[in-house]
FILONU-236418 format. One record per residue: residue number from 0; x, y, z of N, C-alpha, C, O in turn. Coordinates in Angstrom, 1 decimal. Layout:
BEGIN
NUM X Y Z X Y Z X Y Z X Y Z .
...
end
This chain:
BEGIN
0 -2.3 6.2 14.5 -3.5 6.6 13.6 -4.4 7.5 14.4 -4.4 7.5 15.7 .
1 -5.1 8.3 13.7 -6.0 9.3 14.3 -7.3 8.7 14.6 -7.7 7.6 14.1 .
2 -8.1 9.4 15.5 -9.4 9.0 15.8 -10.4 9.8 15.0 -11.6 9.8 15.3 .
3 -10.0 10.5 14.0 -10.9 11.3 13.1 -11.8 10.3 12.4 -11.5 9.1 12.3 .
4 -13.0 10.7 12.0 -13.9 9.9 11.3 -13.3 9.5 9.9 -13.3 10.4 9.0 .
5 -12.9 8.3 9.7 -12.1 7.9 8.5 -13.0 8.1 7.3 -12.5 8.7 6.3 .
6 -14.2 7.7 7.2 -15.0 7.9 6.0 -15.1 9.4 5.6 -15.1 9.7 4.4 .
7 -15.3 10.2 6.6 -15.4 11.7 6.3 -14.1 12.2 5.7 -14.1 13.0 4.8 .
8 -13.0 11.8 6.3 -11.7 12.2 5.8 -11.4 11.7 4.4 -10.9 12.4 3.6 .
9 -11.8 10.5 4.1 -11.6 9.9 2.8 -12.5 10.7 1.8 -12.0 11.0 0.6 .
10 -13.7 11.1 2.1 -14.5 11.9 1.2 -13.8 13.3 1.0 -13.8 13.8 -0.1 .
11 -13.3 13.9 2.0 -12.6 15.1 1.9 -11.3 15.0 1.0 -11.1 15.8 0.1 .
12 -10.6 14.0 1.2 -9.4 13.7 0.4 -9.8 13.6 -1.1 -9.3 14.2 -2.0 .
13 -10.8 12.7 -1.3 -11.3 12.4 -2.6 -11.9 13.7 -3.3 -11.7 13.8 -4.5 .
14 -12.5 14.6 -2.6 -12.9 15.8 -3.2 -11.8 16.7 -3.7 -11.9 17.4 -4.7 .
15 -10.6 16.6 -3.0 -9.5 17.4 -3.3 -8.5 16.7 -4.3 -7.9 17.3 -5.1 .
16 -8.5 15.4 -4.3 -7.6 14.6 -5.1 -8.3 13.2 -5.4 -8.2 12.3 -4.6 .
17 -8.9 13.2 -6.6 -9.6 12.0 -6.9 -8.9 11.0 -7.9 -9.5 10.3 -8.6 .
18 -7.5 11.1 -7.8 -6.7 10.2 -8.7 -7.0 8.7 -8.3 -6.9 7.9 -9.2 .
19 -7.2 8.4 -7.1 -7.3 7.0 -6.6 -8.7 6.8 -6.1 -9.3 7.6 -5.4 .
20 -9.2 5.6 -6.3 -10.5 5.2 -5.8 -10.5 5.2 -4.3 -9.5 5.0 -3.6 .
21 -11.7 5.5 -3.7 -11.8 5.6 -2.2 -11.4 4.3 -1.6 -10.8 4.3 -0.5 .
22 -11.8 3.2 -2.2 -11.4 1.9 -1.7 -9.9 1.7 -1.5 -9.5 0.9 -0.6 .
23 -9.1 2.3 -2.2 -7.7 2.2 -2.1 -7.2 2.8 -0.7 -6.3 2.2 -0.1 .
24 -7.9 3.8 -0.2 -7.6 4.4 1.1 -7.9 3.4 2.2 -7.2 3.2 3.2 .
25 -9.1 2.8 2.1 -9.5 1.8 3.1 -8.5 0.6 3.0 -8.1 0.0 4.1 .
26 -8.1 0.2 1.8 -7.2 -0.9 1.7 -5.8 -0.6 2.3 -5.3 -1.4 3.0 .
27 -5.3 0.6 2.1 -4.0 1.0 2.7 -4.1 1.0 4.2 -3.2 0.5 4.9 .
28 -5.2 1.4 4.7 -5.4 1.4 6.2 -5.3 0.0 6.7 -4.7 -0.3 7.7 .
29 -6.0 -0.9 6.1 -6.0 -2.3 6.5 -4.7 -3.0 6.3 -4.2 -3.8 7.1 .
30 -4.0 -2.6 5.2 -2.7 -3.2 4.9 -1.6 -2.7 5.9 -0.7 -3.4 6.3 .
31 -1.8 -1.5 6.4 -0.9 -0.9 7.4 -1.1 -1.7 8.7 -0.2 -2.1 9.4 .
32 -2.4 -1.9 9.1 -2.7 -2.7 10.3 -2.1 -4.1 10.2 -1.5 -4.6 11.1 .
33 -2.2 -4.7 9.0 -1.7 -6.1 8.8 -0.1 -6.0 8.9 0.4 -6.9 9.5 .
34 0.5 -5.0 8.4 1.9 -4.9 8.4 2.4 -4.7 9.9 3.4 -5.4 10.3 .
35 1.7 -3.9 10.6 2.1 -3.7 12.0 2.0 -5.0 12.8 2.9 -5.3 13.6 .
36 0.9 -5.7 12.6 0.7 -7.0 13.3 1.8 -8.0 12.9 2.3 -8.7 13.8 .
37 2.1 -8.1 11.7 3.2 -9.0 11.2 4.5 -8.6 11.8 5.3 -9.5 12.2 .
38 4.8 -7.3 11.9 6.1 -6.9 12.5 6.1 -7.2 14.0 7.2 -7.6 14.5 .
39 5.0 -7.0 14.7 5.0 -7.4 16.1 5.2 -8.9 16.3 5.9 -9.3 17.2 .
40 4.5 -9.7 15.4 4.6 -11.1 15.5 6.1 -11.6 15.3 6.5 -12.5 15.9 .
41 6.7 -10.9 14.4 8.1 -11.3 14.0 9.1 -10.5 14.8 10.3 -10.5 14.5 .
42 8.7 -9.8 15.9 9.6 -9.1 16.8 10.3 -8.0 16.1 11.5 -7.6 16.5 .
43 9.8 -7.4 15.1 10.4 -6.3 14.4 9.7 -5.0 14.8 10.0 -3.9 14.1 .
44 8.9 -5.0 15.7 8.1 -3.8 16.1 9.0 -2.6 16.4 10.0 -2.8 17.2 .
45 8.7 -1.4 15.9 9.5 -0.2 16.2 8.6 0.9 16.7 8.7 2.0 16.3 .
46 7.8 0.5 17.7 6.9 1.5 18.3 5.8 2.0 17.4 5.4 3.1 17.5 .
47 5.4 1.2 16.5 4.3 1.5 15.6 4.7 2.3 14.3 3.8 2.7 13.6 .
48 6.0 2.4 14.1 6.4 3.0 12.8 6.8 2.0 11.8 7.4 1.0 12.1 .
49 6.4 2.2 10.6 6.6 1.3 9.5 7.3 2.1 8.4 6.9 3.2 8.0 .
50 8.4 1.6 7.8 9.1 2.3 6.7 8.3 2.1 5.4 7.5 1.3 5.4 .
51 8.7 2.9 4.4 8.0 2.7 3.1 8.2 1.3 2.6 7.3 0.7 2.1 .
52 9.4 0.8 2.6 9.7 -0.5 2.1 9.0 -1.6 2.9 8.4 -2.5 2.3 .
53 8.9 -1.4 4.2 8.1 -2.4 5.0 6.7 -2.4 4.7 6.0 -3.4 4.6 .
54 6.1 -1.2 4.5 4.7 -1.0 4.1 4.5 -1.6 2.7 3.5 -2.3 2.5 .
55 5.4 -1.4 1.8 5.2 -2.0 0.5 5.1 -3.5 0.5 4.3 -4.1 -0.1 .
56 6.0 -4.1 1.3 6.0 -5.5 1.4 4.7 -6.0 2.1 4.1 -7.0 1.7 .
57 4.3 -5.3 3.1 3.0 -5.6 3.8 1.8 -5.5 2.9 0.9 -6.3 3.0 .
58 1.8 -4.4 2.1 0.7 -4.2 1.1 0.7 -5.4 0.1 -0.4 -6.0 -0.1 .
59 1.8 -5.8 -0.4 1.9 -6.9 -1.3 1.3 -8.2 -0.7 0.5 -8.9 -1.3 .
60 1.8 -8.5 0.5 1.4 -9.7 1.2 -0.1 -9.7 1.5 -0.9 -10.7 1.2 .
61 -0.6 -8.6 2.0 -2.0 -8.4 2.4 -2.9 -8.5 1.1 -4.0 -9.2 1.1 .
62 -2.5 -7.8 0.1 -3.3 -7.9 -1.2 -3.4 -9.3 -1.7 -4.5 -9.7 -2.1 .
63 -2.3 -10.0 -1.8 -2.3 -11.3 -2.3 -3.2 -12.3 -1.5 -3.9 -13.1 -2.0 .
64 -3.1 -12.1 -0.1 -3.9 -12.9 0.8 -5.4 -12.6 0.7 -6.2 -13.4 0.6 .
65 -5.7 -11.3 0.6 -7.1 -10.9 0.6 -7.8 -11.0 -0.8 -8.9 -11.4 -0.8 .
66 -7.1 -10.6 -1.8 -7.7 -10.6 -3.1 -7.2 -11.6 -4.1 -7.8 -11.8 -5.2 .
67 -6.1 -12.3 -3.8 -5.6 -13.4 -4.7 -5.4 -12.9 -6.1 -4.9 -11.8 -6.3 .
68 -5.8 -13.7 -7.1 -5.5 -13.4 -8.5 -6.2 -12.1 -9.0 -6.0 -11.7 -10.1 .
69 -7.2 -11.6 -8.2 -7.9 -10.4 -8.6 -7.2 -9.1 -8.2 -7.7 -8.0 -8.4 .
70 -6.1 -9.2 -7.5 -5.4 -8.1 -6.9 -5.1 -7.0 -8.0 -5.5 -5.9 -7.8 .
71 -4.5 -7.4 -9.1 -4.1 -6.4 -10.1 -5.3 -5.8 -10.7 -5.3 -4.6 -11.0 .
72 -6.4 -6.5 -10.9 -7.6 -6.0 -11.5 -8.2 -4.9 -10.5 -8.6 -3.9 -11.0 .
73 -8.2 -5.2 -9.2 -8.7 -4.3 -8.2 -7.8 -3.0 -8.2 -8.3 -1.9 -8.1 .
74 -6.5 -3.2 -8.2 -5.6 -2.0 -8.2 -5.8 -1.2 -9.4 -5.9 0.1 -9.3 .
75 -6.0 -1.8 -10.5 -6.3 -1.0 -11.7 -7.6 -0.3 -11.6 -7.7 0.9 -12.0 .
76 -8.6 -0.9 -11.0 -9.9 -0.2 -10.8 -9.7 1.0 -9.9 -10.4 2.0 -10.1 .
77 -8.8 0.9 -8.9 -8.6 2.1 -8.0 -7.6 3.1 -8.6 -7.3 4.1 -8.0 .
78 -7.1 2.8 -9.9 -6.1 3.6 -10.5 -4.7 3.6 -9.8 -4.0 4.6 -9.8 .
79 -4.4 2.5 -9.1 -3.2 2.3 -8.4 -2.3 1.4 -9.3 -2.7 0.2 -9.5 .
80 -1.3 2.0 -9.9 -0.5 1.2 -10.9 0.9 1.0 -10.7 1.6 0.3 -11.4 .
81 1.4 1.7 -9.6 2.8 1.5 -9.2 3.0 1.8 -7.8 2.1 2.4 -7.1 .
82 4.1 1.5 -7.2 4.4 1.6 -5.8 4.3 3.1 -5.3 3.8 3.3 -4.2 .
83 4.7 4.0 -6.1 4.6 5.4 -5.8 3.1 5.8 -5.5 2.9 6.7 -4.7 .
84 2.2 5.2 -6.2 0.8 5.5 -6.0 0.4 5.1 -4.5 -0.4 5.9 -3.9 .
85 0.9 4.0 -4.0 0.7 3.7 -2.6 1.2 4.9 -1.7 0.6 5.3 -0.7 .
86 2.4 5.4 -2.1 3.0 6.5 -1.3 2.1 7.7 -1.4 2.0 8.4 -0.4 .
87 1.6 8.0 -2.5 0.7 9.2 -2.7 -0.5 9.1 -1.8 -0.9 10.0 -1.1 .
88 -1.0 7.9 -1.7 -2.2 7.6 -0.8 -1.8 7.8 0.6 -2.5 8.4 1.4 .
89 -0.7 7.2 1.0 -0.2 7.3 2.4 0.0 8.8 2.8 -0.4 9.2 3.8 .
90 0.7 9.5 1.9 0.9 10.9 2.2 -0.3 11.8 2.2 -0.3 12.8 2.9 .
91 -1.3 11.4 1.4 -2.6 12.1 1.5 -3.2 11.9 2.9 -3.7 12.8 3.6 .
92 -3.1 10.7 3.4 -3.6 10.3 4.8 -2.7 11.0 5.9 -3.3 11.4 6.9 .
93 -1.4 11.2 5.6 -0.6 12.0 6.6 -1.0 13.4 6.6 -1.2 14.0 7.7 .
94 -1.2 14.0 5.4 -1.6 15.4 5.3 -2.9 15.7 6.0 -3.2 16.8 6.5 .
95 -3.8 14.7 6.0 -5.1 14.9 6.7 -5.2 14.4 8.1 -6.2 14.3 8.7 .
96 -4.0 14.1 8.7 -3.9 13.8 10.1 -4.3 12.4 10.4 -4.5 12.1 11.6 .
97 -4.5 11.5 9.5 -4.9 10.1 9.8 -3.7 9.3 10.2 -3.7 8.5 11.1 .
98 -2.6 9.5 9.4 -1.3 8.8 9.7 -0.2 9.8 10.1 -0.3 11.0 9.8 .
99 0.7 9.3 10.9 1.9 10.1 11.2 3.1 9.8 10.4 3.1 8.8 9.6 .
100 4.1 10.6 10.6 5.4 10.3 9.9 6.5 10.8 10.7 6.3 11.7 11.6 .
101 7.7 10.4 10.4 8.9 10.9 11.0 9.6 11.8 9.9 9.2 11.8 8.8 .
102 10.6 12.5 10.4 11.3 13.4 9.4 12.1 12.7 8.4 12.4 13.2 7.3 .
103 12.3 11.4 8.6 13.0 10.5 7.6 12.0 10.0 6.6 12.5 9.4 5.6 .
104 10.7 10.1 6.7 9.8 9.5 5.8 9.6 10.5 4.6 9.5 11.7 4.8 .
105 9.6 9.9 3.4 9.3 10.7 2.2 8.6 9.9 1.2 8.6 8.7 1.2 .
106 8.0 10.6 0.3 7.3 10.0 -0.9 8.3 9.1 -1.7 7.9 8.1 -2.3 .
107 9.5 9.5 -1.7 10.5 8.8 -2.5 10.8 7.4 -1.9 11.3 6.5 -2.6 .
108 10.4 7.2 -0.6 10.5 5.8 -0.1 9.7 4.8 -0.8 9.9 3.6 -0.7 .
109 8.7 5.3 -1.6 7.8 4.4 -2.3 8.2 4.3 -3.8 7.6 3.6 -4.6 .
110 9.3 5.0 -4.2 9.8 4.8 -5.6 10.4 3.5 -5.7 10.9 2.9 -4.7 .
111 10.4 3.0 -6.9 11.0 1.7 -7.1 10.0 0.6 -6.6 9.0 0.3 -7.3 .
112 10.3 0.0 -5.5 9.4 -1.0 -5.0 9.4 -2.2 -5.9 10.5 -2.8 -6.2 .
113 8.2 -2.6 -6.4 8.1 -3.8 -7.2 7.3 -3.5 -8.4 6.5 -2.6 -8.5 .
114 7.5 -4.4 -9.4 6.7 -4.4 -10.6 5.3 -5.0 -10.3 5.3 -6.1 -9.8 .
115 4.2 -4.4 -10.6 2.9 -4.9 -10.2 2.6 -6.2 -10.9 2.0 -7.1 -10.2 .
116 2.9 -6.4 -12.1 2.7 -7.7 -12.8 3.4 -8.8 -12.1 2.8 -9.8 -11.8 .
117 4.6 -8.6 -11.7 5.4 -9.6 -11.1 4.9 -9.8 -9.6 4.9 -11.0 -9.1 .
118 4.6 -8.8 -9.0 4.1 -8.9 -7.6 2.8 -9.5 -7.4 2.5 -10.3 -6.5 .
119 1.8 -9.2 -8.3 0.5 -9.5 -8.1 -0.1 -10.6 -9.1 -1.2 -11.1 -8.8 .
120 0.6 -10.8 -10.1 0.2 -11.8 -11.1 1.0 -13.1 -11.0 0.5 -14.2 -11.0 .
121 2.3 -12.9 -11.0 3.3 -14.1 -11.1 3.0 -15.1 -10.0 3.1 -16.3 -10.3 .
122 2.6 -14.7 -8.8 2.4 -15.8 -7.8 1.4 -16.8 -8.1 1.3 -17.9 -7.6 .
123 0.5 -16.5 -9.1 -0.6 -17.4 -9.5 -0.3 -18.1 -10.8 -1.2 -18.8 -11.3 .
124 0.8 -17.8 -11.4 1.2 -18.4 -12.7 2.0 -19.7 -12.5 2.7 -19.8 -11.5 .
125 1.9 -20.6 -13.4 2.8 -21.8 -13.4 4.2 -21.3 -13.6 4.4 -20.3 -14.3 .
126 5.2 -22.0 -13.1 6.6 -21.6 -13.2 7.0 -21.3 -14.6 7.7 -20.3 -14.8 .
127 6.5 -22.0 -15.6 6.9 -21.8 -17.0 6.4 -20.4 -17.5 6.9 -20.0 -18.6 .
128 5.4 -19.8 -16.9 4.8 -18.6 -17.4 5.3 -17.3 -16.6 5.0 -16.2 -17.0 .
129 6.1 -17.5 -15.6 6.5 -16.4 -14.7 7.5 -15.5 -15.5 8.2 -15.9 -16.4 .
130 7.4 -14.2 -15.1 8.3 -13.2 -15.8 9.7 -13.3 -15.3 10.0 -13.9 -14.3 .
131 10.6 -12.6 -16.0 12.0 -12.6 -15.6 12.1 -11.7 -14.3 11.2 -11.2 -13.8 .
132 13.4 -11.6 -13.8 13.6 -10.8 -12.6 12.9 -9.5 -12.6 12.7 -8.9 -13.6 .
133 12.5 -9.0 -11.4 11.7 -7.8 -11.3 12.4 -6.5 -11.8 13.6 -6.3 -11.6 .
134 11.5 -5.7 -12.4 12.0 -4.3 -12.8 11.3 -3.4 -11.7 10.2 -3.6 -11.3 .
135 12.0 -2.4 -11.3 11.4 -1.5 -10.4 10.4 -0.5 -11.1 10.7 -0.1 -12.2 .
136 9.4 -0.2 -10.4 8.4 0.8 -10.9 8.3 1.9 -9.9 7.5 2.8 -10.2 .
end
């Protein structure tokens, strides 16, 4: 990660691309930190690089832990409605020098992923109310 002034960069990004709430950028940064720490703890560390799928899983875990049943409401508030939106945020941060990437990283890594309802609502529902197997979004 860069040592650029994060709030200034987020303002700059938001001036150019205001599809997502500013809070979503702060959340992604925190979720990336969470993911890296989890990978280190589980001995999966790869020198600070996280794949799109690994980050998506880290985002899901971190969001559920931090926001609980309010996760989907907050994502909706930030206009984040599918996994590709997380990728758009990540690549905005890459373009502005906050995050790095390898030549193998692409926005398509965030295609599919998980269905937001199933990822962020189902964990809090009784078994009888849970949705059927996940559809990719």
